[in-house]
C-alpha positions as CSV (number, residue, x, y, z in Angstrom):
1,M,0.0,0.0,0.0
2,S,1.3,3.5,-0.9
3,N,1.8,6.3,1.5
4,L,-1.2,8.1,-0.1
5,E,-3.4,5.0,0.3
6,S,-2.4,4.6,3.9
7,G,-3.0,8.3,4.6
8,N,0.7,9.0,5.4
9,A,2.2,11.8,3.3
10,N,5.9,11.6,2.3
11,P,7.6,13.5,5.1
12,S,10.5,14.7,3.0
13,L,8.1,16.2,0.4
14,S,6.0,17.8,3.2
15,S,9.1,19.4,4.8
16,S,10.3,20.6,1.4
17,F,6.9,22.2,0.7
18,V,6.8,23.9,4.1
19,A,10.4,25.2,3.7
20,A,9.7,26.5,0.2
21,R,6.6,28.3,1.4
22,S,8.4,29.8,4.3
23,N,11.2,31.0,2.0
24,R,8.6,32.7,-0.3
25,L,6.9,34.3,2.7
26,A,10.2,35.5,4.0
27,V,11.1,37.1,0.6
28,I,7.7,38.8,0.4
29,E,8.0,40.1,4.0
30,R,11.6,41.4,3.4
31,I,10.4,43.2,0.2
32,W,7.3,44.7,1.9
33,S,9.4,45.8,4.9
34,D,11.2,48.2,2.6
35,H,9.6,51.7,3.1
36,S,10.3,52.7,-0.5
37,V,8.6,49.6,-1.9
38,R,5.5,50.2,0.2
39,A,5.5,53.8,-0.9
40,L,5.8,52.8,-4.5
41,F,2.8,50.4,-4.3
42,R,0.6,53.0,-2.5
43,G,1.4,55.6,-5.1
44,V,0.8,53.0,-7.9
45,A,-2.5,52.0,-6.3
46,W,-3.9,55.5,-6.3
47,T,-2.5,56.6,-9.6
48,G,-3.3,53.3,-11.3
49,G,-6.9,53.3,-10.1
50,A,-7.4,56.9,-11.3
51,A,-5.7,56.3,-14.6
52,A,-7.8,53.1,-15.2
53,I,-11.0,55.1,-14.7
54,E,-9.6,58.0,-16.8
55,R,-8.6,55.6,-19.6
56,L,-12.0,53.9,-19.5
57,V,-13.8,57.2,-19.8
58,G,-11.5,58.2,-22.6
59,L,-12.2,55.1,-24.6
60,V,-16.0,55.5,-24.1
61,Q,-15.6,59.1,-25.2
62,A,-13.7,58.0,-28.3
63,Y,-16.5,55.6,-29.2
64,Y,-19.1,58.3,-28.8
65,V,-17.1,60.8,-30.9
66,A,-16.5,58.3,-33.7
67,R,-20.2,57.5,-33.9
68,L,-21.1,61.2,-33.7
69,L,-18.7,62.5,-36.3
70,G,-18.2,59.6,-38.8
71,I,-15.0,58.1,-40.0
72,D,-13.6,61.0,-42.1
73,A,-14.2,63.7,-39.4
74,F,-12.9,61.3,-36.8
75,G,-9.7,61.1,-38.8
76,K,-9.5,64.9,-38.7
77,Y,-10.1,64.7,-34.9
78,G,-7.2,62.4,-34.5
79,L,-4.8,64.5,-36.6
80,L,-5.9,67.7,-34.7
81,F,-5.1,66.1,-31.3
82,T,-1.7,64.8,-32.6
83,T,-1.0,68.4,-33.6
84,I,-2.2,69.8,-30.3
85,A,0.1,67.4,-28.5
86,L,3.0,68.6,-30.6
87,V,2.3,72.2,-30.0
88,S,1.9,71.5,-26.2
89,M,5.4,69.9,-26.2
90,V,7.0,73.0,-27.8
91,T,5.2,75.6,-25.7
92,G,5.6,73.6,-22.5
93,L,9.3,73.0,-22.9
94,Q,8.5,69.6,-21.1
95,L,8.8,71.6,-17.9
96,G,6.3,69.2,-16.2
97,L,8.9,66.4,-16.1
98,T,11.5,68.9,-14.9
99,A,9.2,70.0,-12.1
100,T,8.5,66.4,-11.0
101,V,12.1,65.3,-10.9
102,Q,13.6,68.5,-9.5
103,I,10.9,69.1,-6.8
104,S,11.1,65.5,-5.6
105,R,14.9,65.7,-5.4
106,Y,15.0,68.9,-3.4
107,L,11.7,69.0,-1.4
108,T,13.2,67.6,1.8
109,S,16.8,68.7,1.6
110,R,16.4,72.1,-0.1
111,P,12.8,73.2,0.0
112,H,13.6,76.8,-1.1
113,R,15.2,75.3,-4.3
114,A,12.1,73.1,-4.8
115,A,9.8,76.1,-4.5
116,A,12.0,78.1,-6.9
117,V,11.9,75.4,-9.6
118,M,8.1,75.2,-9.2
119,R,7.5,78.9,-9.7
120,L,10.0,79.0,-12.6
121,C,8.3,76.1,-14.4
122,E,4.9,77.8,-13.9
123,F,6.0,81.2,-15.2
124,V,7.9,79.9,-18.3
125,T,5.1,77.5,-19.4
126,L,2.4,80.1,-19.0
127,S,4.4,82.7,-20.9
128,L,5.2,80.5,-23.8
129,S,1.6,79.1,-24.0
130,V,0.1,82.5,-24.2
131,I,2.6,83.5,-26.9
132,G,1.7,80.3,-28.9
133,L,-2.0,81.0,-28.5
134,V,-1.6,84.6,-29.8
135,A,0.4,83.4,-32.8
136,I,-2.3,80.9,-33.7
137,L,-5.0,83.5,-33.4
138,F,-3.5,85.5,-36.3
139,A,-4.4,82.9,-39.0
140,P,-6.7,80.1,-37.7
141,E,-8.5,79.7,-41.1
142,A,-5.2,79.3,-42.9
143,I,-4.1,76.6,-40.4
144,A,-7.5,74.8,-40.7
145,H,-7.2,74.8,-44.5
146,W,-3.7,73.4,-44.5
147,L,-4.2,70.8,-41.7
148,L,-7.8,69.7,-42.1
149,D,-8.6,70.7,-45.7
150,S,-11.3,72.9,-44.3
151,P,-11.2,76.7,-45.1
152,F,-14.0,77.3,-42.5
153,G,-12.5,75.5,-39.5
154,G,-11.1,78.5,-37.8
155,Q,-13.2,78.0,-34.7
156,V,-11.9,74.4,-34.4
157,I,-8.3,75.7,-34.5
158,V,-9.0,78.3,-31.8
159,A,-10.6,75.8,-29.5
160,G,-7.7,73.4,-30.2
161,A,-5.2,76.2,-29.3
162,L,-7.1,76.7,-26.0
163,I,-6.8,72.9,-25.3
164,A,-3.0,73.1,-25.9
165,L,-2.7,76.2,-23.6
166,F,-4.5,74.6,-20.7
167,A,-3.0,71.2,-21.3
168,V,0.4,72.7,-20.8
169,A,-0.7,74.7,-17.7
170,G,-2.6,71.8,-16.2
171,G,0.3,69.4,-17.0
172,V,2.7,71.5,-14.9
173,Q,0.3,71.6,-12.0
174,E,-0.1,67.8,-12.2
175,A,3.7,67.3,-12.4
176,I,4.2,69.5,-9.3
177,L,1.7,67.4,-7.3
178,Q,3.6,64.3,-8.4
179,G,6.8,65.8,-7.2
180,F,5.1,66.4,-3.8
181,E,4.0,62.7,-4.0
182,E,0.4,63.9,-3.5
183,F,-0.9,60.9,-5.4
184,A,-4.2,60.5,-3.6
185,R,-5.5,64.0,-4.1
186,L,-4.2,64.1,-7.7
187,S,-5.9,60.8,-8.5
188,I,-9.3,62.0,-7.2
189,A,-9.0,65.2,-9.2
190,R,-8.2,63.2,-12.4
191,V,-11.2,61.1,-12.0
192,V,-13.5,64.0,-11.2
193,T,-12.3,66.1,-14.2
194,S,-12.4,63.1,-16.7
195,L,-16.1,62.4,-15.8
196,L,-16.9,66.2,-16.0
197,G,-15.3,66.3,-19.4
198,F,-17.5,63.4,-20.7
199,V,-20.6,65.1,-19.3
200,L,-19.7,68.4,-21.0
201,L,-19.2,66.5,-24.3
202,L,-22.6,64.9,-24.0
203,I,-24.2,68.3,-23.4
204,M,-22.2,70.5,-25.8
205,G,-21.3,68.0,-28.5
206,R,-24.9,67.1,-29.4
207,A,-24.7,69.3,-32.6
208,G,-22.6,66.5,-34.1
209,D,-19.9,68.6,-35.7
210,L,-16.1,68.8,-35.0
211,T,-16.4,72.4,-33.7
212,S,-18.8,71.6,-30.9
213,V,-16.8,68.5,-29.9
214,I,-13.5,70.4,-29.6
215,T,-15.1,73.3,-27.8
216,A,-16.5,70.9,-25.1
217,I,-13.1,69.4,-24.6
218,A,-11.6,72.9,-24.3
219,V,-14.0,73.8,-21.6
220,A,-13.2,70.6,-19.7
221,S,-9.5,71.3,-20.0
222,I,-9.9,74.7,-18.4
223,A,-11.9,73.2,-15.5
224,R,-9.2,70.5,-15.0
225,T,-6.4,73.1,-14.9
226,L,-8.2,75.3,-12.3
227,L,-8.9,72.3,-10.0
228,L,-5.3,71.1,-10.2
229,F,-4.0,74.7,-9.6
230,S,-6.2,74.9,-6.4
231,L,-4.9,71.6,-5.1
232,K,-1.3,72.5,-5.8
233,E,-1.5,75.9,-4.0
234,S,-3.1,74.1,-1.0
235,A,-0.2,71.6,-0.9
236,T,2.3,74.4,-1.3
237,R,0.9,76.3,1.7
238,R,0.7,73.1,3.8
239,L,4.4,72.3,3.0
240,G,5.4,75.8,3.8
241,L,7.2,76.3,0.5
242,R,8.4,79.9,-0.1
243,T,10.9,81.4,-2.4
244,R,12.3,84.7,-3.6
245,M,12.9,86.1,-7.1
246,S,16.6,85.7,-6.7
247,E,16.2,82.0,-6.1
248,I,13.9,81.6,-9.1
249,I,16.5,83.3,-11.3
250,A,19.2,81.1,-9.8
251,A,17.2,78.0,-10.7
252,A,17.0,79.1,-14.4
253,P,19.9,76.8,-15.5
254,V,17.7,73.8,-14.9
255,I,15.9,74.7,-18.2
256,V,19.1,74.2,-20.1
257,E,20.3,71.2,-18.2
258,F,17.1,69.3,-18.0
259,S,14.1,70.9,-19.8
260,I,15.7,71.6,-23.2
261,P,16.9,68.0,-23.6
262,S,13.5,66.8,-22.4
263,L,11.8,69.1,-24.9
264,L,14.0,67.9,-27.8
265,I,13.3,64.3,-26.8
266,S,9.5,64.8,-27.1
267,L,9.9,67.1,-30.1
268,V,11.9,64.5,-32.1
269,S,9.5,61.7,-31.2
270,G,6.4,63.8,-31.9
271,L,7.7,65.3,-35.2
272,S,8.6,61.9,-36.6
273,Q,5.1,60.5,-35.8
274,W,3.5,63.7,-37.1
275,Y,5.4,63.5,-40.3
276,G,4.2,59.9,-40.9
277,L,0.6,61.0,-40.2
278,L,0.8,63.8,-42.7
279,M,2.1,61.3,-45.3
280,V,-0.9,59.1,-44.6
281,K,-3.2,62.1,-45.0
282,Q,-1.9,62.7,-48.5
283,G,-3.3,59.3,-49.7
284,A,-6.5,58.9,-51.7
285,T,-8.4,58.0,-48.5
286,G,-6.3,60.1,-46.1
287,F,-8.6,61.0,-43.3
288,R,-10.3,57.6,-43.4
289,D,-6.9,56.0,-43.0
290,L,-6.0,58.5,-40.2
291,A,-9.2,57.3,-38.4
292,F,-7.7,53.7,-38.3
293,V,-4.4,55.1,-36.9
294,T,-6.3,57.1,-34.3
295,V,-8.2,54.1,-33.0
296,G,-5.0,52.1,-32.9
297,V,-3.2,54.9,-30.9
298,Q,-6.1,55.1,-28.5
299,W,-5.8,51.4,-27.7
300,R,-2.0,51.6,-27.6
301,S,-2.5,54.3,-25.0
302,A,-4.7,51.9,-23.0
303,V,-1.7,49.5,-23.0
304,V,1.0,52.0,-22.1
305,F,-1.1,53.8,-19.5
306,A,0.4,51.4,-16.9
307,T,3.9,52.8,-17.9
308,T,2.7,56.3,-17.3
309,I,1.2,55.4,-13.9
310,L,4.3,53.7,-12.7
311,A,6.6,56.3,-14.2
312,S,4.7,59.1,-12.4
313,V,5.4,57.2,-9.1
314,A,8.8,55.6,-9.8
315,V,10.7,58.5,-11.4
316,P,10.3,60.9,-8.5
317,M,11.0,58.1,-6.0
318,M,14.1,56.9,-7.8
319,S,15.3,60.5,-8.1
320,R,14.9,61.1,-4.4
321,L,16.7,57.8,-3.5
322,L,19.6,58.6,-5.8
323,A,19.8,62.1,-4.3
324,S,20.4,60.3,-0.9
325,G,22.9,58.0,-2.5
326,D,20.8,54.8,-2.1
327,T,21.5,53.0,-5.4
328,A,20.4,49.7,-4.0
329,A,16.9,50.9,-3.3
330,T,16.9,52.6,-6.7
331,R,17.7,49.3,-8.4
332,R,15.0,47.5,-6.5
333,I,12.4,50.1,-7.6
334,H,13.7,49.9,-11.2
335,R,13.4,46.1,-11.3
336,L,9.8,46.2,-9.9
337,N,9.0,49.0,-12.3
338,T,10.2,46.9,-15.3
339,A,8.5,43.7,-14.3
340,A,5.2,45.3,-13.5
341,N,5.2,47.3,-16.7
342,L,6.0,44.3,-19.0
343,L,3.5,42.0,-17.3
344,A,0.7,44.6,-17.4
345,A,1.4,45.6,-21.0
346,G,1.7,42.0,-22.3
347,A,-1.6,41.1,-20.7
348,V,-3.5,44.1,-22.1
349,V,-2.1,43.6,-25.6
350,V,-3.3,40.0,-25.6
351,V,-6.8,41.0,-24.5
352,V,-7.0,43.9,-27.0
353,L,-5.8,42.0,-30.0
354,S,-8.1,39.0,-29.2
355,A,-11.1,41.3,-29.2
356,A,-9.9,43.5,-32.1
357,S,-12.7,42.8,-34.5
358,H,-15.4,43.5,-31.9
359,L,-13.6,46.7,-30.7
360,L,-13.4,48.1,-34.2
361,A,-17.1,47.2,-34.9
362,A,-18.1,49.3,-31.9
363,Y,-16.7,52.4,-33.6
364,G,-18.8,51.8,-36.7
365,D,-19.0,49.4,-39.6
366,E,-16.5,51.5,-41.7
367,F,-13.8,50.9,-39.1
368,Q,-13.7,47.1,-39.5
369,S,-11.5,47.2,-42.6
370,G,-8.7,48.7,-40.5
371,Q,-7.8,45.6,-38.5
372,L,-4.3,45.2,-39.9
373,P,-3.0,48.8,-39.1
374,F,-4.9,48.6,-35.7
375,T,-3.1,45.3,-34.8
376,L,0.3,46.7,-35.8
377,V,-0.1,50.0,-34.0
378,V,-1.2,48.3,-30.8
379,T,1.7,45.8,-31.0
380,T,4.2,48.7,-31.0
381,S,3.3,49.3,-27.4
382,L,5.3,46.3,-26.2
383,P,8.7,47.4,-27.3
384,G,7.6,51.0,-26.6
385,V,6.8,50.1,-22.9
386,Y,10.3,48.6,-22.5
387,I,12.0,51.6,-24.0
388,V,10.1,54.0,-21.6
389,V,10.9,51.9,-18.5
390,L,14.6,51.8,-19.3
391,Q,14.6,55.5,-20.0
392,N,12.9,56.2,-16.7
393,L,16.2,55.2,-15.1
394,F,18.1,57.7,-17.1
395,V,15.5,60.4,-16.4
396,S,15.7,59.9,-12.6
397,Q,19.5,60.4,-12.8
398,G,19.1,63.6,-14.9
399,R,20.8,62.0,-17.9
400,M,18.6,63.7,-20.4
401,F,21.1,64.1,-23.2
402,E,21.5,60.3,-23.4
403,V,17.8,59.8,-23.6
404,L,17.8,62.5,-26.4
405,M,20.4,60.6,-28.4
406,Q,18.3,57.4,-28.1
407,T,15.2,59.3,-29.3
408,I,17.1,60.8,-32.2
409,V,18.0,57.3,-33.3
410,Q,14.4,56.2,-33.2
411,G,13.1,59.4,-34.9
412,A,15.6,59.3,-37.7
413,M,14.7,55.6,-38.4
414,Q,11.0,56.4,-38.4
415,I,11.3,59.3,-40.8
416,V,13.4,57.3,-43.3
417,V,11.2,54.3,-43.2
418,Y,8.0,56.4,-43.4
419,W,9.5,58.2,-46.5
420,V,10.2,54.9,-48.2
421,V,7.2,52.8,-47.1
422,V,4.1,55.0,-46.6
423,P,3.7,56.3,-50.2
424,R,3.6,52.8,-51.5
425,Y,1.8,50.9,-48.7
426,G,-0.3,53.6,-47.1
427,V,-1.6,53.3,-43.6
428,S,-0.5,49.6,-43.2
429,G,3.0,50.7,-44.2
430,F,2.9,53.5,-41.6
431,A,1.9,51.0,-38.9
432,A,4.6,48.4,-39.9
433,A,7.3,51.1,-40.1
434,T,6.4,52.3,-36.6
435,L,6.6,48.7,-35.3
436,F,10.0,48.1,-37.0
437,S,11.6,51.4,-35.7
438,T,10.3,50.9,-32.2
439,F,11.6,47.4,-31.9
440,A,15.0,48.4,-33.3
441,T,15.2,51.3,-30.8
442,C,14.3,48.8,-28.0
443,V,17.4,46.8,-28.8
444,V,19.6,49.9,-28.9
445,V,18.4,51.2,-25.6
446,H,18.7,47.8,-23.9
447,I,22.4,47.6,-24.9
448,W,22.9,51.2,-23.8
449,V,21.5,50.5,-20.3
450,A,23.4,47.3,-20.0
451,S,26.7,49.1,-20.6
452,S,25.9,52.1,-18.3
453,D,26.5,52.6,-14.6
454,M,24.2,54.0,-11.9
455,R,24.9,57.6,-10.9
456,T,23.9,59.2,-7.7
457,C,22.8,62.9,-7.8
């Protein structure tokens, strides 16, 4: 009779199982006892929950807008928002990222420096955004004719300019709150304003034209910025942050050392994508094809939102740990950041691609013929997530010029491949070229990180 039949378990197997379980529990307890790890998970829980709701509202809103406008106007909607993002990058100088990293670095050790960087970022972004808005107001009809093939779309361009202005201003307020590690209040504000934006769209967008839709989004952007500004000022008073004009002027070199490289990174990446979209637009079914890309990008964003969540928590945390010289804790956070991002992104990609035909059908019958570009664009999120996670490590160390060089490599590859492929293969060529260049950059950045050392700040 066997041990199982006699009711006696193998004692060696039982002891091995108990020992293995004890070891696993000990590892989990050791990891969880690390204050930085607990702080990371708390921040991720708040930010992740808010971002998930925000992303869900955004996807429902996209379905609504696609049904409301139709496929061609939805393509114009996608191109307009890509352009708004590009304008926001230029006028904002990417000072939001600067604020997050610099404030988290100096908040405890040099609070006057943190306050000076905060006010500098706010002043510069507001000034540049207003200048950009005024410049656009000189010729909105001409811009509409060139970008949207619509000589009567001046109101759309003006509303889009307002979205860009308040996206920059609100983005800096959000970045400052991230630097303060005010993840709970920021998360609540993001959920409230995303729901408010959808309600405004339902009310103001009922006319069913692009102008009313963009105007509703502009009003929501203004409301979001005002709420974030209120929360930031409240946190500033609670933390007792004060500064003087001389300290703000002394902080100005941070724009050259950090913000300019950060701006160039986003600009190179944004311009290469924008160039590809303009080439797609020139095809016989340009705006229709752009609608396919817009849907793919929206669902790619659903995949990479996990990266954004974790980066908003991990980057300020790693920056703070490096400032204290704790490279071991920084490496632990980086490993957790990498594993969590890749697991989350992989799972979401599998789900999205499995349901691709149903997702496209929900936008409308005309969208179902875009399954190939949709699949390729969503797939680019996997190497894209890995690139961003690796670059988070460079960003937290302030090594922005190295990230810039990596981005230039990717942007140059994209432009060359778009120029060769898109005129012949259209929107599918655009999607395939994006996947190829992203994967190639992934390999380059991996090798770069493997050959680099960790620097304390």
